[in-house]
Backbone bond lengths (Angstrom), bond angles and torsions (degrees), N, CA, C in turn:
res aa  C-N    CA-C-N  psi(-1)  N-CA   C-N-CA  omega(-1)  CA-C   N-CA-C  phi
1 M - - - 1.459 - - 1.523 109.37 -
2 L 1.340 116.57 141.31 1.444 122.13 -175.80 1.519 111.11 -112.96
3 T 1.322 115.43 152.17 1.451 122.29 168.34 1.518 107.22 -130.76
4 F 1.326 116.96 154.17 1.453 120.21 -171.67 1.523 110.84 -108.31
5 T 1.339 114.94 135.51 1.458 122.88 -179.35 1.519 108.92 -127.18
6 S 1.335 115.64 177.86 1.465 120.16 177.84 1.519 111.84 -65.03
7 A 1.338 116.66 -19.25 1.461 121.10 179.42 1.524 111.71 -99.47
8 G 1.346 117.75 8.05 1.455 120.88 179.89 1.511 112.43 111.42
9 A 1.322 116.11 -170.38 1.463 121.64 -177.54 1.520 110.77 -81.22
10 V 1.323 115.89 136.81 1.461 121.69 174.71 1.521 108.27 -133.16
11 S 1.318 115.28 158.06 1.454 120.50 179.04 1.529 110.31 -68.52
12 R 1.318 117.14 139.75 1.463 121.03 178.54 1.523 109.19 -70.46
13 P 1.327 117.33 125.53 1.471 119.52 -177.16 1.516 112.58 -76.63
14 R 1.324 114.93 162.92 1.466 122.15 175.89 1.520 111.45 -107.68
15 T 1.357 116.76 8.44 1.463 122.36 -179.94 1.514 109.62 -115.90
16 V 1.337 116.59 138.93 1.453 121.42 173.71 1.529 108.17 -123.95
17 Q 1.325 115.61 129.43 1.458 121.27 173.93 1.515 108.49 -106.12
18 I 1.323 116.26 127.78 1.462 121.92 177.87 1.522 108.20 -114.89
19 R 1.308 115.15 114.51 1.465 120.76 175.08 1.522 107.00 -92.30
20 V 1.310 116.40 105.59 1.462 120.17 -169.19 1.520 113.35 -85.57
21 Q 1.320 117.36 -19.84 1.454 120.81 -175.67 1.520 111.01 -112.90
22 R 1.305 116.23 158.90 1.453 120.24 -176.40 1.522 112.12 -81.14
23 A 1.321 117.63 -51.30 1.463 120.47 -165.01 1.521 112.80 -104.12
24 Y 1.329 114.68 146.94 1.462 123.10 168.33 1.530 107.03 -123.11
25 P 1.336 119.29 68.88 1.459 119.48 -174.09 1.525 111.75 -63.17
26 G 1.317 116.13 143.29 1.460 121.25 174.94 1.498 114.58 69.62
27 R 1.323 117.53 20.89 1.460 119.15 -173.77 1.524 110.43 -124.35
28 I 1.334 116.46 145.00 1.447 120.58 171.69 1.519 108.05 -68.04
29 R 1.327 116.07 118.21 1.462 118.73 -178.06 1.514 110.83 -68.16
30 A 1.306 116.43 146.48 1.468 121.73 -173.86 1.512 112.97 -108.58
31 G 1.315 118.60 20.22 1.447 119.19 172.31 1.508 115.43 109.00
32 A 1.306 118.31 -15.67 1.453 120.71 -175.33 1.527 110.75 -79.01
33 P 1.339 117.65 150.29 1.469 119.65 175.48 1.519 110.44 -65.26
34 V 1.316 116.23 154.79 1.463 120.78 179.02 1.520 108.33 -94.67
35 P 1.327 118.06 114.02 1.466 119.49 -178.84 1.518 111.61 -70.57
36 T 1.320 116.23 160.24 1.458 120.83 -177.78 1.519 112.78 -79.74
37 R 1.332 117.38 -15.38 1.463 120.63 -178.91 1.521 108.94 -160.91
38 S 1.325 115.76 173.88 1.458 121.42 174.72 1.530 109.60 -86.85
39 M 1.330 116.03 166.05 1.458 121.45 179.01 1.524 109.75 -98.98
40 D 1.333 116.16 144.04 1.459 118.90 175.45 1.529 109.79 -91.66
41 A 1.330 115.60 172.63 1.461 120.52 -174.14 1.526 112.19 -61.64
42 A 1.328 117.35 -37.91 1.469 120.27 -179.29 1.522 110.80 -64.83
43 E 1.330 117.42 -38.72 1.456 120.73 178.36 1.527 111.45 -66.91
44 I 1.316 116.16 -41.29 1.463 119.64 178.99 1.525 109.88 -63.32
45 E 1.340 116.35 -44.18 1.467 119.50 178.61 1.527 110.75 -61.69
46 R 1.320 117.65 -42.36 1.463 120.68 -179.55 1.536 110.82 -60.78
47 N 1.326 117.21 -39.67 1.457 120.32 179.49 1.522 111.77 -72.80
48 L 1.313 117.55 -35.65 1.464 119.86 174.80 1.523 110.42 -59.81
49 R 1.324 115.97 -44.40 1.474 119.63 -179.58 1.533 110.79 -69.35
50 F 1.330 117.07 -36.83 1.463 119.99 -179.63 1.524 111.37 -61.47
51 F 1.340 116.88 -42.64 1.460 120.16 -175.68 1.529 113.59 -87.26
52 T 1.325 117.57 2.12 1.473 121.04 175.17 1.527 108.65 -119.94
53 E 1.319 117.79 -82.31 1.473 121.12 -179.85 1.530 112.07 -58.05
54 G 1.319 116.00 -36.84 1.447 120.16 -175.20 1.516 115.37 -76.44
55 Q 1.323 117.01 -7.41 1.468 120.53 -177.84 1.527 112.59 -111.58
56 K 1.317 116.72 17.48 1.459 120.01 177.69 1.521 108.93 -90.90
57 G 1.299 116.12 101.70 1.459 120.46 -177.99 1.508 110.54 -171.66
58 P 1.336 117.51 173.79 1.464 121.20 -175.96 1.524 114.00 -67.34
59 R 1.334 118.01 -24.35 1.465 121.07 -177.40 1.520 113.29 -111.46
60 T 1.307 116.59 5.43 1.466 121.10 -179.08 1.517 108.68 -134.95
61 R 1.300 116.32 169.84 1.454 120.60 174.74 1.518 108.42 -148.62
62 P 1.338 117.53 137.88 1.467 120.21 -175.51 1.513 112.26 -70.78
63 A 1.323 114.90 153.14 1.454 120.67 174.82 1.520 109.70 -69.10
64 T 1.313 115.49 149.01 1.462 121.02 176.63 1.525 112.14 -117.45
65 T 1.351 117.01 -11.38 1.462 121.39 -179.34 1.515 109.25 -128.48
66 L 1.332 115.89 136.44 1.460 122.81 176.42 1.518 109.18 -117.70
67 V 1.336 115.79 132.56 1.459 122.70 170.24 1.521 106.60 -115.94
68 L 1.327 116.30 120.91 1.461 121.59 -179.21 1.521 108.00 -111.58
69 S 1.339 116.97 124.65 1.463 120.02 -174.11 1.520 110.71 -140.83
70 G 1.323 115.43 171.57 1.458 121.90 179.32 1.506 110.60 125.52
71 V 1.321 116.98 133.97 1.463 119.84 -179.41 1.530 109.04 -57.82
72 G 1.315 115.86 131.09 1.455 120.90 -179.26 1.505 115.29 89.75
73 V 1.341 118.09 -4.01 1.462 119.49 -177.24 1.527 111.28 -63.28
74 V 1.325 118.70 -34.02 1.467 119.78 -178.26 1.524 112.10 -74.61
75 S 1.329 117.13 -16.64 1.464 119.46 -179.25 1.521 113.23 -104.10
76 R 1.355 117.82 -1.61 1.453 119.94 176.47 1.524 109.63 -67.54
77 A 1.315 115.98 136.86 1.460 120.08 -178.25 1.518 111.93 -66.17
78 D 1.344 117.93 -25.94 1.459 120.27 -176.92 1.525 113.63 -89.62
79 T 1.323 118.39 -4.59 1.465 120.10 -175.68 1.529 113.09 -62.47
80 P 1.335 120.65 -47.66 1.470 118.55 179.63 1.519 113.85 -57.05
81 A 1.340 117.73 -41.09 1.465 120.40 179.59 1.524 110.94 -66.71
82 L 1.317 117.41 -37.96 1.466 120.69 179.04 1.524 111.06 -68.17
83 L 1.323 117.10 -36.06 1.459 120.46 175.87 1.529 110.87 -65.65
84 A 1.320 116.24 -40.55 1.471 119.70 177.74 1.531 110.40 -63.90
85 L 1.324 117.54 -40.27 1.458 121.06 177.63 1.526 110.54 -63.38
86 A 1.315 116.43 -41.90 1.466 120.16 179.32 1.523 110.91 -57.46
87 R 1.310 115.90 -41.08 1.474 119.72 179.12 1.524 110.21 -66.95
88 E 1.319 117.26 -41.90 1.468 120.86 179.09 1.529 111.36 -61.13
89 L 1.322 116.48 -32.78 1.458 121.42 -177.77 1.522 112.97 -80.65
90 G 1.325 116.63 0.10 1.452 119.87 174.54 1.513 115.97 99.64
91 L 1.312 118.62 7.83 1.455 120.63 175.74 1.526 108.37 -73.57
92 E 1.323 114.57 112.45 1.461 120.54 -170.00 1.520 113.37 -79.51
93 R 1.315 116.64 -29.33 1.466 121.34 -178.02 1.528 108.60 -128.33
94 I 1.325 115.81 127.42 1.456 121.63 -178.24 1.518 109.04 -123.71
95 V 1.331 115.25 124.21 1.460 122.58 179.64 1.520 107.78 -117.46
96 L 1.313 116.36 126.80 1.468 122.01 -178.71 1.526 108.78 -115.64
97 H 1.338 116.17 127.51 1.459 121.64 179.02 1.521 110.03 -98.23
98 C 1.316 115.08 135.22 1.464 121.52 175.67 1.527 107.97 -107.19
99 G 1.323 117.93 132.04 1.455 121.73 178.07 1.517 111.60 -81.16
100 T 1.324 115.61 159.24 1.465 121.30 178.65 1.514 111.41 -55.30
101 E 1.317 116.09 -38.85 1.461 121.06 -175.81 1.525 112.79 -70.40
102 D 1.339 117.29 -13.94 1.460 121.16 -177.02 1.522 113.59 -99.67
103 L 1.331 117.13 -2.30 1.467 119.41 -170.60 1.525 112.69 -64.88
104 E 1.306 117.21 -43.08 1.472 120.04 -174.81 1.521 112.18 -64.62
105 T 1.321 117.47 -33.24 1.465 121.05 -175.00 1.531 112.76 -102.20
106 L 1.323 117.75 3.44 1.463 120.76 -176.97 1.523 111.17 -61.70
107 E 1.333 115.86 126.82 1.458 122.53 173.49 1.525 107.33 -110.13
108 P 1.331 119.29 106.62 1.462 120.72 -172.42 1.520 115.41 -74.01
109 A 1.324 118.74 -23.02 1.467 121.05 -171.26 1.531 113.86 -53.47
110 P 1.353 120.45 -42.92 1.472 119.18 -177.85 1.527 114.05 -64.34
111 F 1.325 117.50 -14.83 1.461 120.16 -175.12 1.526 113.41 -106.63
112 A 1.323 116.44 0.00 1.463 119.81 -173.75 1.525 112.45 -58.40
113 D 1.316 117.61 -38.86 1.464 121.27 -179.60 1.529 112.53 -109.58
114 A 1.344 116.67 4.58 1.458 119.95 -173.12 1.521 113.41 -100.65
115 V 1.320 117.74 -25.17 1.467 120.52 -176.27 1.530 109.60 -125.64
116 D 1.325 114.48 155.08 1.464 119.93 176.03 1.518 111.51 -87.39
117 V 1.326 116.97 -34.24 1.460 121.69 178.86 1.523 108.79 -143.39
118 L 1.321 115.75 134.52 1.453 122.23 171.68 1.526 107.10 -109.18
119 V 1.339 116.36 121.55 1.462 121.41 -177.74 1.522 108.66 -96.30
120 L 1.336 115.90 125.38 1.459 121.78 -176.59 1.525 110.46 -121.85
121 P 1.334 118.52 132.00 1.458 120.42 175.78 1.524 111.03 -78.97
122 V 1.316 116.21 133.75 1.461 122.36 171.38 1.524 105.28 -122.72
123 Q 1.316 116.37 99.12 1.463 121.64 -169.73 1.526 110.19 -112.59
124 P 1.333 117.98 96.27 1.465 120.06 -178.43 1.511 111.85 -72.92
125 G 1.314 115.31 160.68 1.457 121.00 178.26 1.511 109.58 -176.33
126 P 1.311 118.00 177.65 1.464 121.31 -176.71 1.518 113.78 -64.05
127 S 1.335 117.27 -21.79 1.467 120.08 -179.28 1.523 112.65 -95.14
128 G 1.336 116.91 12.21 1.457 119.89 179.26 1.504 113.27 73.33
129 G 1.326 116.85 36.81 1.450 121.18 -174.87 1.502 115.44 -66.77
130 S 1.338 118.02 -13.70 1.462 119.36 -178.67 1.525 112.58 -82.37
131 I 1.333 117.03 -8.05 1.471 119.68 -174.99 1.523 110.86 -61.58
132 A 1.330 117.02 -46.80 1.470 119.52 -179.91 1.517 110.48 -61.96
133 G 1.328 116.86 -38.27 1.458 120.50 179.43 1.512 112.67 -65.23
134 T 1.320 117.13 -46.05 1.467 119.65 -178.93 1.526 110.96 -68.30
135 R 1.308 117.43 -35.18 1.476 119.62 175.56 1.520 110.56 -62.93
136 A 1.328 116.60 -41.61 1.461 120.24 179.56 1.523 111.03 -66.19
137 V 1.330 117.12 -39.57 1.470 120.06 176.08 1.519 109.93 -59.27
138 R 1.310 117.37 -43.91 1.470 120.64 -179.38 1.524 110.96 -62.16
139 R 1.341 117.19 -47.11 1.470 120.00 -179.08 1.519 111.24 -61.68
140 C 1.316 115.93 -41.52 1.461 118.93 -177.72 1.523 111.94 -70.84
141 R 1.313 117.80 -37.03 1.461 120.95 176.57 1.539 109.48 -64.73
142 E 1.323 116.85 -40.70 1.471 120.46 178.71 1.521 111.52 -65.34
143 A 1.334 116.70 -27.63 1.469 121.09 178.48 1.515 112.42 -84.25
144 G 1.331 116.76 -1.58 1.460 120.66 176.60 1.510 115.18 89.06
145 L 1.327 118.16 13.15 1.457 120.47 -179.60 1.522 110.95 -83.27
146 Q 1.334 115.01 147.87 1.456 121.13 170.06 1.526 107.15 -81.56
147 V 1.318 116.62 120.36 1.457 122.01 -172.20 1.518 110.46 -114.14
148 A 1.335 115.69 137.21 1.460 122.49 167.83 1.519 106.69 -121.78
149 S 1.328 117.23 126.71 1.458 120.64 179.81 1.517 109.76 -105.19
150 N 1.334 115.01 162.02 1.463 119.80 -174.47 1.527 109.92 -146.70
151 T 1.334 115.53 140.99 1.462 122.05 174.60 1.518 108.77 -127.45
152 V 1.332 117.10 126.34 1.458 121.20 172.34 1.524 107.89 -84.53
153 L 1.321 117.18 130.40 1.465 122.13 -174.62 1.522 110.45 -81.86
154 T 1.321 116.07 68.42 1.459 120.99 175.71 1.528 109.54 -78.88
155 A 1.332 115.08 166.82 1.463 119.60 177.29 1.525 110.89 -61.35
156 A 1.329 117.52 -34.99 1.462 120.71 179.46 1.520 112.00 -71.86
157 A 1.341 117.04 -30.44 1.461 120.55 -175.71 1.525 113.43 -81.00
158 V 1.340 116.96 -36.97 1.466 120.88 -169.34 1.532 113.76 -54.50
159 P 1.347 121.30 -43.44 1.466 118.85 -179.96 1.527 114.27 -64.29
160 H 1.328 117.44 -15.10 1.468 121.15 -175.23 1.525 112.56 -113.00
161 V 1.315 117.16 8.78 1.457 121.16 -176.35 1.522 111.87 -63.84
162 E 1.321 117.72 -41.33 1.469 119.92 -177.65 1.524 110.86 -64.20
163 A 1.342 117.46 -47.37 1.467 120.29 179.51 1.518 110.94 -62.59
164 S 1.316 116.09 -40.08 1.461 120.12 178.36 1.523 111.01 -63.58
165 A 1.337 117.13 -38.19 1.464 120.57 179.29 1.523 111.09 -60.71
166 R 1.316 116.82 -36.85 1.479 119.33 178.58 1.525 110.72 -64.26
167 A 1.320 116.44 -40.97 1.469 119.69 178.38 1.522 111.14 -66.53
168 I 1.329 116.59 -43.57 1.465 120.55 179.99 1.518 110.83 -63.98
169 A 1.332 116.61 -41.74 1.469 121.00 -178.38 1.522 111.53 -58.81
170 S 1.330 117.04 -33.70 1.467 119.80 -178.17 1.522 112.47 -73.45
171 L 1.337 117.26 -13.37 1.460 121.37 -175.42 1.522 113.04 -100.20
172 G 1.333 116.78 -23.16 1.460 120.30 174.15 1.503 117.69 70.38
173 P 1.367 120.18 47.03 1.462 118.45 170.08 1.517 109.78 -65.01
174 G 1.324 116.90 158.78 1.459 118.76 -179.99 1.509 112.54 -66.90
175 R 1.336 116.16 -35.11 1.469 121.52 -179.03 1.519 109.07 -146.70
176 H 1.329 115.00 146.58 1.461 119.97 168.29 1.526 108.10 -128.80
177 T 1.340 116.19 131.38 1.459 121.70 -177.08 1.520 110.12 -118.72
178 Y 1.328 115.39 133.55 1.461 121.94 172.00 1.528 107.70 -100.50
179 T 1.340 115.98 127.54 1.455 121.21 -174.53 1.524 110.22 -120.93
180 W 1.335 116.29 130.88 1.460 121.08 175.58 1.522 109.02 -76.55
181 P 1.348 118.70 139.15 1.473 120.01 -179.56 1.531 112.06 -60.95
182 F 1.303 116.76 137.12 1.462 120.96 176.17 1.533 109.35 -71.83
183 P 1.330 118.02 143.66 1.471 120.90 -177.60 1.522 111.84 -85.34
184 I 1.314 116.64 82.06 1.459 120.48 -176.20 1.514 109.85 -132.20
185 A 1.317 116.66 167.36 1.456 121.53 175.81 1.519 109.21 -57.66
186 G 1.312 116.39 132.50 1.459 121.03 -177.04 1.504 111.97 106.00
187 N 1.326 118.57 -18.56 1.469 122.77 173.61 1.525 107.27 -103.65
188 S 1.309 117.59 94.45 1.451 120.94 -178.13 1.518 110.12 -72.55
189 S 1.347 115.50 163.82 1.465 119.46 179.69 1.514 111.03 -61.32
190 G 1.342 118.16 -27.45 1.457 120.32 178.15 1.515 113.49 -69.82
191 Q 1.334 117.89 -16.87 1.457 120.80 178.79 1.522 112.52 -88.14
192 V 1.320 117.28 -14.87 1.460 121.88 -176.17 1.524 109.16 -96.28
193 P 1.332 118.83 125.14 1.466 120.77 -176.75 1.520 111.74 -77.98
194 G 1.330 115.84 169.17 1.447 120.10 169.26 1.521 109.86 -70.58
195 V 1.324 116.73 141.97 1.462 120.36 -176.96 1.519 111.30 -60.56
196 R 1.326 117.75 -46.97 1.463 120.47 -176.54 1.523 111.24 -61.79
197 A 1.336 116.57 -42.42 1.468 119.70 179.51 1.523 110.91 -63.42
198 A 1.328 116.65 -40.91 1.465 120.35 179.83 1.520 111.42 -65.34
199 V 1.330 117.14 -42.54 1.463 120.18 -179.47 1.524 110.75 -66.38
200 R 1.326 117.04 -40.99 1.476 119.27 176.89 1.524 111.09 -60.90
201 A 1.337 116.74 -40.39 1.468 120.07 177.93 1.520 111.13 -63.01
202 L 1.323 116.53 -41.34 1.465 120.08 177.89 1.524 111.14 -64.18
203 E 1.307 117.01 -40.17 1.468 120.17 -178.94 1.519 111.60 -63.76
204 R 1.330 117.24 -27.06 1.471 120.13 176.03 1.526 111.76 -84.60
205 A 1.334 117.06 -36.12 1.464 120.44 -172.78 1.519 113.28 -81.39
206 V 1.329 116.94 -39.44 1.467 120.25 -173.39 1.529 112.63 -59.00
207 P 1.342 120.31 -46.22 1.472 118.65 179.63 1.524 113.28 -60.18
208 I 1.333 116.37 -32.51 1.469 119.55 178.72 1.526 110.08 -61.53
209 L 1.321 116.43 -45.66 1.457 121.01 -179.17 1.522 111.52 -70.14
210 E 1.318 116.87 -42.32 1.462 119.57 -177.97 1.518 111.16 -65.93
211 R 1.321 118.37 -37.38 1.473 119.79 177.19 1.522 111.49 -63.06
212 A 1.335 116.76 -26.37 1.466 121.08 178.73 1.527 112.31 -87.55
213 G 1.334 117.01 2.12 1.459 120.48 178.40 1.513 114.71 84.77
214 V 1.338 117.99 13.39 1.454 121.75 179.04 1.529 108.79 -88.58
215 T 1.321 117.19 128.49 1.458 121.19 174.04 1.519 108.69 -73.02
216 V 1.330 116.98 132.09 1.460 121.68 -175.48 1.521 109.57 -116.33
217 G 1.315 116.59 140.85 1.455 122.24 175.05 1.512 110.74 -132.27
218 V 1.314 116.23 155.20 1.463 122.82 174.75 1.518 107.80 -127.71
219 K 1.330 116.57 128.29 1.460 121.45 179.40 1.523 109.87 -124.22
220 G 1.323 115.65 143.81 1.444 120.90 174.02 1.505 115.77 94.87
221 L 1.333 117.89 -10.57 1.460 121.58 176.68 1.525 108.99 -110.85
222 P 1.329 117.83 143.52 1.468 119.95 179.59 1.519 111.82 -79.01
223 G 1.325 115.65 157.26 1.456 120.81 -177.56 1.512 114.00 -60.71
224 C 1.343 117.88 -31.91 1.460 119.59 -178.74 1.519 112.20 -72.20
225 Y 1.340 118.26 -16.89 1.463 120.89 174.84 1.524 111.53 -82.63
226 I 1.322 116.57 -28.69 1.467 120.69 -176.08 1.526 109.38 -125.73
227 E 1.325 116.07 48.21 1.464 120.13 -172.37 1.520 112.10 -54.06
228 G 1.321 117.75 -40.69 1.458 120.45 -179.26 1.514 114.02 -70.81
229 L 1.310 116.80 -15.66 1.473 121.92 179.16 1.529 111.16 -116.31
230 S 1.320 117.27 18.30 1.464 120.87 -173.78 1.520 112.93 -62.66
231 R 1.320 117.99 -17.59 1.471 120.85 176.38 1.525 111.18 -63.11
232 L 1.343 117.25 -16.16 1.461 121.63 -176.61 1.520 112.84 -88.25
233 L 1.314 117.37 -2.22 1.458 121.72 -178.71 1.526 111.71 -87.01
234 W 1.321 116.17 150.61 1.460 120.96 167.06 1.531 107.15 -153.17
235 K 1.325 115.10 150.19 1.457 120.11 -179.27 1.530 110.25 -65.18
236 S 1.304 116.06 135.34 1.461 120.85 179.20 1.522 110.42 -70.55
237 A 1.306 116.12 132.19 1.460 121.10 176.10 1.528 109.10 -85.05
238 N 1.320 116.43 141.10 1.456 120.25 -178.89 1.529 110.68 -77.71
239 R 1.323 115.71 165.63 1.461 120.95 178.52 1.521 109.22 -158.27
240 W 1.321 114.58 153.50 1.459 119.86 168.80 1.518 108.23 -73.38
241 Y 1.326 115.76 139.34 1.464 120.27 -178.54 1.530 108.54 -118.33
242 V 1.337 114.92 121.80 1.462 122.49 -176.05 1.524 108.70 -119.08
243 D 1.319 116.37 133.70 1.460 121.51 164.91 1.520 107.69 -142.64
244 A 1.320 117.86 -172.04 1.464 120.37 -175.27 1.522 112.35 -59.79
245 D 1.328 117.09 -28.00 1.465 121.22 -177.07 1.523 113.40 -97.28
246 H 1.331 117.33 -5.75 1.480 121.57 -177.73 1.524 107.56 -137.72
247 Q 1.330 116.05 83.61 1.452 120.43 -173.60 1.525 111.82 -115.05
248 C 1.326 114.75 151.51 1.466 122.95 174.04 1.534 110.43 48.57
249 G 1.306 118.43 -119.18 1.453 120.42 -177.30 1.511 114.73 -67.98
250 D 1.319 117.67 -11.31 1.462 121.42 177.40 1.524 112.40 -97.91
251 A 1.325 117.47 6.37 1.464 120.12 175.90 1.528 109.37 -61.05
252 V 1.322 115.84 154.38 1.465 120.59 -178.78 1.532 109.33 -113.59
253 L 1.308 115.42 158.89 1.456 120.79 174.34 1.519 108.96 -84.43
254 F 1.325 115.72 131.60 1.468 118.52 -177.43 1.529 110.54 -59.19
255 Y 1.337 116.03 -44.10 1.468 120.59 173.27 1.528 107.71 -113.27
256 P 1.301 120.55 120.33 1.469 128.51 11.43 1.523 114.14 -107.78
257 E 1.349 119.29 12.95 1.459 120.07 -169.74 1.518 113.41 -84.89
258 V 1.338 118.03 -22.07 1.459 121.26 174.33 1.520 110.13 -103.84
259 A 1.310 116.79 -46.04 1.462 121.94 179.34 1.520 108.71 -132.72
260 R 1.328 115.15 148.48 1.458 119.36 -179.66 1.525 109.55 -141.57
261 F 1.326 115.92 122.49 1.460 121.03 175.50 1.524 109.96 -89.64
262 H 1.330 114.48 156.79 1.463 121.21 -178.71 1.521 110.41 -119.97
263 K 1.327 115.87 140.66 1.451 122.08 170.92 1.522 109.23 -128.82
264 D 1.339 115.95 143.51 1.454 121.29 175.55 1.524 110.04 -87.10
265 E 1.315 115.48 168.53 1.459 120.78 177.12 1.520 111.14 -56.93
266 A 1.333 116.89 -36.65 1.465 120.77 -178.53 1.521 112.39 -63.21
267 C 1.330 117.86 -22.62 1.467 120.70 -177.16 1.535 111.66 -65.35
268 R 1.329 117.06 -21.79 1.467 119.46 179.23 1.522 111.70 -63.69
269 F 1.327 116.29 -21.36 1.454 120.61 -175.91 1.531 111.90 -103.69
270 C 1.325 116.60 13.41 1.463 122.18 -177.77 1.523 109.32 -93.45
271 R 1.310 116.43 136.51 1.464 119.53 179.51 1.525 112.18 -69.23
272 L 1.335 117.37 -13.21 1.460 120.85 179.43 1.522 112.68 -97.89
273 D 1.322 117.58 5.42 1.458 121.04 -173.71 1.516 112.55 -56.06
274 G 1.322 118.16 -36.90 1.450 121.88 -176.54 1.509 114.70 -73.33
275 R 1.345 117.92 -12.50 1.463 119.54 -178.90 1.523 112.79 -124.07
276 C 1.336 117.45 -0.91 1.464 122.43 -177.04 1.517 109.65 -105.77
277 D 1.335 117.39 133.03 1.461 121.80 177.07 1.520 112.37 -75.12
278 G 1.331 117.63 -23.74 1.448 121.83 -169.46 1.519 109.33 101.63
279 F 1.338 116.29 -150.33 1.463 119.73 -177.46 1.523 108.29 -144.42
280 F 1.315 116.40 -177.68 1.455 121.60 -177.58 1.524 109.35 -95.24
281 S 1.315 116.66 126.25 1.456 120.41 -176.94 1.525 111.60 -62.13
282 T 1.325 118.01 -28.78 1.467 120.83 177.51 1.509 111.25 -57.84
283 Y 1.335 116.86 -45.49 1.459 120.07 178.89 1.529 111.84 -68.73
284 L 1.313 116.31 -37.59 1.463 119.15 -177.13 1.525 111.72 -65.15
285 R 1.316 117.54 -18.34 1.459 120.54 176.00 1.524 112.69 -86.00
286 R 1.335 116.64 -6.44 1.470 120.57 -179.30 1.526 110.30 -96.69
287 S 1.330 115.48 155.87 1.459 119.53 174.17 1.529 109.14 -70.23
288 G 1.320 115.73 151.15 1.456 120.46 179.65 1.510 114.61 92.19
289 F 1.354 116.85 -5.47 1.460 120.76 178.58 1.526 108.24 -115.93
290 P 1.338 117.62 107.84 1.468 120.00 -177.55 1.520 112.30 -62.32
291 A 1.320 115.70 154.16 1.459 120.89 174.33 1.523 109.92 -63.91
292 L 1.324 116.72 150.71 1.458 120.57 177.11 1.523 109.38 -68.46
293 R 1.311 115.77 142.53 1.466 120.99 -179.35 1.519 109.09 -139.12
294 P 1.316 117.59 152.59 1.468 119.50 179.07 1.522 111.37 -76.30
295 V 1.316 116.02 132.26 1.465 121.02 172.98 1.517 107.04 -83.64
296 Q 1.314 116.12 125.28 1.451 120.76 -174.24 1.520 111.08 -78.09
297 P 1.339 117.49 155.48 1.467 120.46 176.05 1.519 111.65 -58.40
298 E 1.317 115.16 152.29 1.461 119.85 175.81 1.532 108.56 -62.04
299 P 1.348 117.81 138.35 1.467 119.23 178.02 1.525 111.66 -64.47
300 V 1.301 116.34 143.39 1.464 121.77 179.83 1.521 108.75 -86.95
301 D 1.330 115.81 130.43 1.454 121.41 178.90 1.539 108.35 -87.40
302 D 1.322 115.91 107.79 1.457 120.80 -179.43 1.515 112.91 -94.91
303 S 1.333 115.87 5.04 1.466 117.78 -174.13 1.522 113.06 -66.45
304 Q 1.340 116.93 -24.02 1.458 120.21 -177.19 1.508 112.60 -98.01
305 S 1.344 117.03 -1.28 1.463 119.54 -177.68 1.520 110.63 -77.91
306 G 1.334 116.31 159.96 1.459 122.18 179.35 1.487 112.51 77.73
């Protein structure tokens, strides 16, 4: 099934993300619009019903995955009940995001049977900022939760990525994802690292995690920048994006209405085209960001033929 956007027709997603809170203070923004207020429990319930019961018809299809996000969402008193309602409404997979500001006070027990994945930020830096994240990963793993951790590759984080990987590897989250900062207002050039430095850091950190059995992913960088780590790429799945200002029928599609990746004509000839999102055109207009290029197929070894 298709829906139409300013960028053309796209497939209707089966995932809905609800950002229940307004602010993400002290955080590198990831591309989403900033709502004017937080959502109350009645609004969240109305949107849950809209994207499940309300989408059962010949031209629509209900969501099967819920992503709940927003600073403070894990500490809201109504969150456990809303998660239980989501399950009753047929949402098969529930992902809950915890903000950096919530790590110290996170109590994992209420979510042990309520969510399929709890996403925790582990953000290293010169002041030891990953400590709260790794402590939260440990508590949640001890409580039996499936944990996915995430690091945004800021300029402050990149020099400490390898050390952070060692700490994460000892805790055993199911997945750890490295995400390139989105090029939006609020992310100054001083927050964005050099590409070469970031890739070198990844080349040191990824083997540490993989040897520990942690699945690793990289988002936001094109395959031609991380050719040696291109196995870590996967195409981003679309989702409906809901906040206080974009509810129910006014929800927007995350791609391309919140974020939009760019590919050049040459990308059509890249062997990674089917798994690479591309890159952000804003960065490609800046110095220090190479032009996109096609990654050629692996050479065929004919020495054993005949």
